[in-house]
N, C-alpha and C positions, 0 to 999 in steps of 0.2 A: 035241377043244374045235371047237367052232363057229368059222366065218369074223369072224362079227357080234365071237364076242367075244375075239377078238383081236385084232379092229381098234379093239374100245371099250379095249381095252388101252391099245393103244399113244397112243390116242385122248387117253387119260388122263392118263395120262405130262409132256403135251403139258398139262396144267391151264389150259384155253379162257380162266376164266372171269375170269381177267385179262387179259390177253393187249392188251386196251385203253392197257392204260398205257401201251405199249409205244410209240403212238401219241401217247398224250395228249405223252411227251415230248418224243419228235422234230417231234411240229408248234410247241410250244411251243420246242425253238430251232430252225428252219426259220423260222418267221411273224417270228419279233421280229427274226433280223437280215435277213430279207430284203424288210425293209419298213423303209421308209422314215423313220418315227414310229423306228425303228428306232436301237440302238445304231452303227452303221456310217449313219446319218443317207441326204445322197444319195451316195456308196459301195456299196451295199446293192445285189448283184445283182438284176435278175427274180426274180418268183415263177417258178417252175416247178412243176409239179401233176407232170408226169411225173416231174422228181426228188427230190419229195416221197415220189410211192407206193416208187419201188423205194428212196428210204430207209425208209420203212417196214416194204415187203418186210424187209431186212437185219435191222431192229431182231425184227421176228414170228420171223425165226430165229434167235435170238441170244437170245429170251427162249426159244423151245421149245428147242433144243440146251440150255441155263439147265435149264431143268426136270428134261428127261429122261434128263440125265450127271445132274442131280439125288439120283436113283433111283437111277442103274443104278451110282452108287458105290459106297451106300445097303445096295446089297441085303443081306450079310450082316446090316448089324445089324437092320436093318424083317422081318428072318424073324421075329424075337422084339419086336418092338418095335410093324411094324408089317405082321403076317400076311397085311392085305386084300390092301395095294399089289401092285399086275398082275404084280412080279419075285419077289416071294414069292409069293405066291397061282398060280404057274409059269401064267400069261395069258400074257408077254410074256419070251420064256429072258435074260440078263446082259447076249452076245454081239446082240440086240436090238435092247438098247436103245445101248446103246458104241454098233454104228451108225447107230441112230439119230439120237443123236445128234451123233455124227463130222461126217453127212449134213449135216445142217441147220449147222453150223459153218462147215462149208467152201462150204455153198450163198452162206449167206450170206454169207462172205468175196466167195466173185466177184462176188457184184449189186454190192456193194462196190467192189468194182475198174473194174468195168463203168462206176462213175459218176465214180472217177478217183481220185486216188494218199490223195489230204486221207481221202473217207470210208473208203479201204482200212485211211488208217491207227491209224483209230478204232476202223471193227470188230478192227482185230487186237488190238492193246491191249483190248476187251470182251473180246473172244476168250479172250486166252490172262486175266483176271481171275476169266472165268464156269471155267475150267480150276481158278484155281489155289482156289478155296471150295469147289466141288461136291470136289476131290479130300481136300481135308482141314483147306483154312482154317476153314471151317467149326464144327471140333471146337472153336476156341477164340473167347472173347463177343467181344474185340476185333479181331482181325483178320479176318471173317466179316465182320463190319459195317462194318466199313473197304472191304472188298474189296465186298461189296454197294454202300458202297453209291456205290464207283466207279462201278459196271457202272450202275448209272444214273444217278450222273453222265456218264461216256463215253455213256447214249446217249441226252438233250438236249445235247451236244457233236455227239450221229454226223447229229442237225437241223442244229447251225452251223454243223460243219466247223473250230467252231476262231476262226470269224471273227473273233470276238469277242475270242480271246485265251483262257487261261488260269483264272480271275478273273472268268467270264462270270456270274452275276449268277443266273440262271434253270436253267444245271446246278450249281453252288454249292450252290440254298440247296436239290436235290435232293434230290441228293448228301450230303447233312449229314441232311436230312430221313432220306430211304433206309436212310442208320448208325441213326440210332436207330429203330426201330423194325426190325433186321433183333440189334436187340439184343434188342431184347423180343421173337420169336422164341427167344434160345440158352438160356430163360428155362420154355419149354410141359416142361421134364420136372421145372422146379425151381420150382411153383410158390408156394412161401410163402414165395420170396425177397420178400419186398410189396419192402422197400429200392431192392434193385437194379433195379422198375417204376419206382417215386415217381421215386429218379435217371433215367431215362427217360423220360418223363415231362417232370420238369424238366427236362433236356435239347433235347428236339422242343420246350418251347414258347418257348425261348431264341433257338433256331434261327430258327424261325417270323420269330420277334422280329427278327432283327435283318435277315435280309436281307430279311427288308419293306423296313426302313427303305433299303436300296441302290432302290429303286425309282425310277422319277420318282413316278408313281399310286403315291405308295406310302397314301394312306387309300382307294382304290377295293381292289388289291391286301390290304390288312388283311382284307376283309370274310370272303376264302375262304380266308388263312390263320388267322386268327383262330377260325371256323367247327375248320377240319382240326385245327390244337389241341387246343380244344373238346371235338374227338370224341374226341385222345390220350386227355386229362384223364379224361373223363366213362370210357371205355371202361377203361383203366389203374388209378383209383381202383374200379371194383368188381375187375377183377380181386384187385388188394391185398388188395379186401375178404373173395373168398369163397375165391383161396390153389388153384385149380384150377386143371388144366391146357384145360382147354375154356374156363375165362376168358382165362386172356393166347390161348389163338389164337385167339377175341374179338377182342382188340388189336390182334393184328396183321393179322387180313384187315380190322380198324375204316385200321390204318395204310395196308395198302394202298392201300384205299381211298379215301384219303387224296389219294394217287397224280396219280389227278384237282385236286381241293380247292386240292392245288400247285403242279401249272402249270397250271389257268386262275391261279388269285390271279397267278403271273406271266406271262402273257401280259397279263394287266386293268390290274398293274404300271408295263407298257409301253402300256397304250392299245389293244390289241387287246378288243375285247370278245367282237365277232362271235366269229371265234375261242377265244375264251375262256366263250363261250357254248358252240361245239361240239366244247368239251372235257368240258365238266359233262354235255353230253348222250351222250356215247362211255359217260361209268358207267351210262347205262339199259343197255348192253350186257350186264348186271354178270350179271343172275339168266338172261335167255335163256338166256344161252350157259352156266349152272350146270344149267339142266333139261334141255338138251341133251347135256351131258354127260350128267349122268343117266341123260339114254334109252341116248346110244350104249353106257353100259357095264354100267347093271343086266339080264342074263344076260333071256335072250327067256323069258317069262310071267308074267314080272316085275313090281312094280309099281316104277320108281326110287324113291332117297330123298333126289334132289336137293343130297346133299351138296355139297361138295367140299376139296381142301387148301388150307393159307394158307402155304404154305409156302415160303421168300421163299430163292428159288437163281435170279432174274432179272429 
């Protein structure tokens, strides 16, 4: 096997196209709690670019670990359901996948410990939730939704350092939202269950409405929250109508990309429009990362397909 194909397999395990969503999470939590107009007011510590970059590195490590361990734990199941994935295809061994995931977890925890005790505690909780999800909770709809919602809640709290408390609105909003997206992902193999998809649509819309009203500048946040809800509703109705695995996967992908809208909406809700615009610009990384990953994964001499995976595992 060529080195290029082996490297491409390891890269595919990371699912790079959606990695920037972790940056959006950390930005939202960090900027809102460290800016004078945030919940801490004048007591907010000054912004530190170095600390912000380090927190991004922790979030990216946790994301990569979660995605990699997702495939490692699923290897026996994927031999039947997804034989083209790196492990069942023989491109990456199961041991190598576990090793990659474990190293990324350790690296993320090490960087968090260097930042400080508060960051380490959040990263440790996140690592635990990731492992629990990948190791077994994903088999059940509600536990998997709660676990993945907790991971994204902690992603925002990683940036915030729990400085604004456990009820910090941007973290709660994203956690509840991602729990709904995860609910959709559990229906990929049961696309005919339109009633459950409809319930999920209603849940996501209500979450965004309720959380948006808690923000100081809720009218500003409402534009992006409403857009996220509308996209979920449209993709959800399409999935109910078509009742196909492909349409449910498209719904999940729309929900994952909606993370950028939810985080940007939270930033707007606290009056930080420049950071909100930067978060929206981050979403532009998705197409080139899809192209990059497909180029790395495609065997030499073959045209890349440009596809991407939509599993919600971090």
